C-alpha positions as CSV (number, residue, x, y, z in Angstrom):
1,M,-12.5,-110.5,46.6
2,K,-13.8,-112.5,43.7
3,K,-17.1,-110.5,43.9
4,N,-15.2,-107.2,43.7
5,L,-13.2,-108.3,40.7
6,F,-16.4,-109.4,39.0
7,I,-18.0,-106.0,39.5
8,I,-14.9,-104.2,38.2
9,L,-14.9,-106.5,35.1
10,V,-18.6,-105.9,34.4
11,L,-18.2,-102.1,34.7
12,T,-15.2,-102.1,32.4
13,V,-17.0,-104.1,29.8
14,L,-20.0,-101.8,30.0
15,S,-17.9,-98.7,29.6
16,I,-16.3,-100.2,26.4
17,T,-19.5,-101.5,24.8
18,T,-22.2,-99.0,25.8
19,P,-23.4,-97.3,22.6
20,G,-22.9,-93.5,22.2
21,L,-19.9,-93.3,24.5
22,S,-16.5,-92.3,23.2
23,A,-13.0,-92.5,24.6
24,A,-12.8,-88.7,24.1
25,E,-16.0,-88.0,26.0
26,T,-15.6,-86.9,29.6
27,W,-17.8,-85.9,32.6
28,D,-16.5,-83.7,35.4
29,F,-18.3,-83.3,38.8
30,L,-17.6,-80.0,40.6
31,P,-15.0,-78.8,38.1
32,A,-12.5,-76.1,39.2
33,E,-13.7,-73.5,36.8
34,P,-17.0,-72.6,35.1
35,L,-17.3,-72.7,31.3
36,F,-18.8,-69.2,31.1
37,D,-16.5,-66.6,32.7
38,P,-18.4,-64.2,35.1
39,I,-19.1,-60.8,33.6
40,I,-17.0,-58.5,35.8
41,G,-18.7,-55.3,34.6
42,D,-22.1,-56.4,35.8
43,L,-22.6,-55.3,39.4
44,R,-25.4,-58.0,39.7
45,E,-23.1,-60.9,38.7
46,T,-22.6,-63.4,41.6
47,H,-19.4,-62.4,43.4
48,D,-18.2,-60.9,46.7
49,N,-17.5,-57.2,46.9
50,L,-17.5,-54.1,49.0
51,T,-18.1,-50.6,47.5
52,V,-18.2,-47.2,48.9
53,Q,-20.3,-44.6,47.0
54,T,-17.9,-41.6,47.4
55,D,-20.5,-38.9,46.6
56,Q,-23.5,-40.3,48.6
57,S,-22.0,-41.6,51.9
58,R,-23.3,-45.1,51.2
59,F,-21.8,-48.5,51.3
60,E,-22.7,-51.5,49.2
61,G,-21.8,-55.2,49.7
62,A,-22.4,-58.4,47.9
63,V,-22.0,-62.0,48.9
64,G,-22.5,-64.5,46.1
65,Q,-21.4,-67.7,44.7
66,G,-21.9,-69.9,41.6
67,I,-21.4,-73.6,41.8
68,E,-20.9,-75.6,38.6
69,F,-22.0,-79.2,39.4
70,L,-21.3,-80.9,36.1
71,Q,-19.4,-80.4,32.9
72,W,-19.8,-82.6,29.9
73,R,-17.2,-82.7,27.1
74,P,-18.3,-84.7,24.0
75,D,-15.8,-85.5,21.3
76,D,-17.0,-82.7,19.0
77,G,-14.9,-80.1,20.8
78,T,-17.7,-78.4,22.7
79,S,-18.2,-78.3,26.5
80,W,-21.5,-78.1,28.4
81,G,-22.1,-77.2,32.0
82,W,-24.8,-77.0,34.6
83,G,-24.9,-75.2,38.0
84,I,-26.7,-73.0,40.5
85,E,-25.9,-69.5,41.7
86,G,-27.1,-67.2,44.5
87,A,-26.2,-63.8,46.0
88,S,-27.3,-61.1,48.4
89,Y,-26.8,-57.4,47.6
90,I,-27.0,-55.0,50.5
91,E,-26.9,-51.2,50.7
92,L,-26.1,-49.3,53.9
93,D,-27.0,-45.6,54.2
94,S,-25.5,-43.0,56.5
95,I,-27.8,-41.5,59.2
96,G,-25.0,-39.5,60.9
97,S,-22.8,-40.2,63.9
98,S,-20.9,-42.8,61.9
99,M,-23.9,-45.0,61.7
100,F,-24.7,-47.0,58.6
101,P,-27.9,-49.1,59.0
102,E,-29.2,-51.3,56.2
103,R,-31.3,-49.4,53.6
104,V,-32.3,-52.2,51.3
105,S,-31.3,-55.7,50.3
106,D,-31.9,-57.8,47.2
107,W,-31.7,-61.6,47.0
108,L,-31.0,-63.6,43.9
109,F,-31.1,-67.4,43.3
110,G,-31.2,-69.4,40.1
111,T,-29.8,-72.1,37.9
112,Y,-28.0,-72.0,34.5
113,F,-26.8,-74.1,31.6
114,S,-23.6,-73.1,29.7
115,M,-21.8,-74.1,26.5
116,K,-18.3,-73.3,25.3
117,S,-16.7,-73.8,21.9
118,D,-13.3,-72.1,21.3
119,D,-13.6,-68.4,21.9
120,L,-17.4,-68.5,22.1
121,S,-19.5,-69.3,25.2
122,F,-23.2,-69.1,26.0
123,R,-25.1,-69.1,29.3
124,L,-28.8,-69.7,29.8
125,Q,-30.1,-68.6,33.2
126,Y,-33.3,-68.9,35.1
127,L,-33.2,-66.4,38.0
128,H,-35.4,-65.3,40.9
129,V,-34.8,-61.9,42.6
130,S,-36.7,-60.2,45.4
131,S,-36.1,-56.9,47.2
132,H,-36.6,-55.9,50.9
133,L,-36.4,-52.7,52.9
134,G,-33.9,-52.4,55.7
135,D,-35.3,-52.1,59.3
136,E,-34.7,-48.3,59.6
137,L,-36.9,-47.6,56.5
138,F,-39.6,-50.3,57.0
139,Y,-42.1,-48.0,58.7
140,T,-41.1,-44.7,57.1
141,I,-41.5,-45.2,53.3
142,P,-43.9,-47.2,51.3
143,R,-42.8,-50.8,50.8
144,I,-43.5,-52.6,47.5
145,I,-43.7,-56.3,46.8
146,Y,-40.8,-56.8,44.4
147,S,-40.5,-60.3,43.2
148,R,-39.4,-61.4,39.7
149,E,-38.3,-64.4,37.7
150,S,-36.4,-64.2,34.4
151,L,-35.0,-66.3,31.6
152,R,-31.7,-64.9,30.2
153,L,-29.5,-65.9,27.3
154,T,-26.0,-64.3,27.1
155,A,-23.4,-64.9,24.4
156,S,-19.7,-64.0,25.0
157,C,-16.7,-63.8,22.6
158,D,-13.3,-63.7,24.2
159,L,-10.7,-62.3,21.7
160,S,-7.0,-63.1,22.5
161,G,-7.6,-63.0,26.3
162,S,-7.5,-59.1,26.3
163,F,-10.8,-58.1,24.7
164,R,-14.2,-59.6,25.4
165,L,-17.6,-58.7,24.0
166,Y,-20.9,-60.0,25.3
167,G,-24.6,-59.5,24.8
168,G,-28.0,-61.1,25.2
169,L,-31.7,-60.9,25.8
170,G,-33.9,-61.7,28.8
171,Y,-37.6,-62.2,29.4
172,W,-39.4,-61.7,32.7
173,T,-41.5,-64.8,33.2
174,H,-43.0,-63.2,36.4
175,L,-43.4,-59.5,37.3
176,S,-44.5,-58.2,40.6
177,L,-45.2,-55.5,40.7
178,N,-46.6,-53.9,37.5
179,P,-47.1,-57.2,35.5
180,D,-48.1,-55.1,32.4
181,D,-44.6,-53.7,32.1
182,P,-42.6,-54.7,28.9
183,R,-41.1,-58.2,29.6
184,I,-38.1,-58.2,27.2
185,F,-34.9,-56.6,28.2
186,G,-31.3,-56.4,26.8
187,H,-27.8,-56.7,28.1
188,A,-24.4,-56.0,26.5
189,G,-20.9,-54.9,27.3
190,L,-17.2,-55.2,26.9
191,E,-14.0,-55.9,28.9
192,L,-10.5,-54.7,28.0
193,Y,-7.3,-55.9,29.7
194,T,-3.7,-54.9,29.5
195,S,-0.8,-57.4,29.5
196,F,0.1,-59.0,32.8
197,F,2.9,-57.5,34.8
198,P,4.8,-58.8,37.9
199,F,3.1,-57.7,41.1
200,I,3.5,-58.4,44.8
201,I,5.5,-61.5,45.9
202,G,5.6,-63.2,42.5
203,T,1.9,-62.6,41.8
204,S,0.5,-61.1,38.6
205,G,-1.6,-58.0,37.9
206,R,-3.1,-56.3,34.9
207,G,-5.2,-53.2,34.3
208,Y,-8.8,-53.5,33.0
209,F,-11.7,-51.4,31.8
210,S,-15.3,-52.6,31.5
211,Y,-18.5,-51.2,30.2
212,D,-21.9,-52.8,31.0
213,L,-25.2,-51.7,29.5
214,Q,-28.7,-53.0,30.6
215,I,-31.9,-51.8,29.0
216,F,-35.3,-52.4,30.6
217,G,-38.9,-51.5,29.6
218,E,-39.9,-50.9,33.2
219,A,-40.5,-47.4,34.8
220,G,-41.1,-45.9,31.3
221,G,-37.8,-47.3,29.9
222,V,-34.5,-47.5,31.8
223,T,-30.9,-47.6,30.6
224,D,-28.4,-48.6,33.3
225,Q,-24.7,-48.1,32.5
226,T,-21.7,-49.1,34.6
227,F,-18.1,-48.0,33.9
228,Q,-15.2,-49.6,35.7
229,A,-11.4,-49.0,35.6
230,G,-9.0,-50.8,37.9
231,L,-6.5,-53.5,38.7
232,Q,-7.1,-57.2,38.5
233,W,-4.7,-59.2,40.8
234,K,-4.1,-63.0,40.4
235,W,-2.0,-65.5,42.2
236,K,-1.0,-66.9,38.8
237,K,-1.8,-65.6,35.3
238,D,-3.9,-68.7,34.4
239,S,-5.8,-68.7,37.7
240,H,-9.5,-68.2,37.5
241,Q,-9.8,-66.5,40.9
242,S,-8.8,-62.8,41.2
243,I,-9.1,-59.7,43.3
244,R,-10.1,-56.5,41.6
245,M,-9.8,-52.9,42.9
246,A,-11.7,-50.4,40.8
247,L,-13.1,-47.0,40.4
248,L,-16.6,-47.1,39.0
249,Y,-19.4,-44.9,37.8
250,Y,-23.0,-46.0,37.7
251,L,-25.6,-44.1,35.6
252,G,-29.3,-45.1,35.5
253,N,-32.0,-46.2,37.9
254,S,-31.4,-48.0,41.2
255,Q,-30.6,-51.6,40.8
256,Y,-32.4,-52.3,44.1
257,G,-35.9,-53.4,43.5
258,Q,-37.5,-51.3,46.2
259,F,-36.2,-48.2,44.4
260,Y,-36.2,-49.3,40.8
261,Q,-38.2,-46.3,39.7
262,M,-35.7,-43.8,41.2
263,N,-32.7,-42.3,39.5
264,D,-29.3,-43.4,40.8
265,N,-26.0,-41.8,39.5
266,H,-22.9,-42.3,41.7
267,W,-19.2,-42.7,41.8
268,G,-17.7,-45.6,43.8
269,L,-14.5,-47.3,44.9
270,G,-14.8,-51.0,45.2
271,I,-12.9,-54.3,45.9
272,F,-14.3,-57.4,44.2
273,F,-13.5,-61.1,44.9
274,D,-14.1,-63.2,41.8
275,P,-14.5,-66.9,42.4
């Protein structure tokens, strides 16, 4: 008992006298919410979703999760975070008779650092992505070795909770294939929200519209655009988790690495689960 009291006393003294610590400074392990809100208009953000391409008889699915391990809040009003993220993106293609085998799958994994101050937030990511053909295409079309790593910095400004702007730059630190392709790429977009309204069984909903733009130097220059309009459904207004149901239109080249040189324009209906 005396030994435990002595240890508690020593730790208390150290916490008071250690230089550089402040009573206003806090550390959080596995916080409930990330500092940088996920970009809902980016189809390659880590989330869970199911989408049907209404004009191409294809299905897409994603299983993804970001885990913020630590958040540090010094006494200057800023907040800093560190975490990891990973996701799998799968496309199923129709071959008739109500059969939808896997056409392609992409895998993403990485780590990030984030910072938030008032309405501004920043996220620095280091991501790895690879792409793989589905079984039914493995022996019928040429397979490419698509493996890439990138460093990405994104800035976001959230205005009044109903209007968000974001943008940033990225750099491919590793390119396979075509290592001579331009390595710098850009990313920007916006999110618009209506006011919340009462929804099912005391929950809250609001309408939203998003536009996401990504510009790459690969394949002779690629501009990928995603438009979404739909409903965001939350258990409570201030909850970070939500379900979204949306109509989307994608215009650009395929986001799947095996087909990144091919044009892909499609309409879709999707349901998204935001962590």
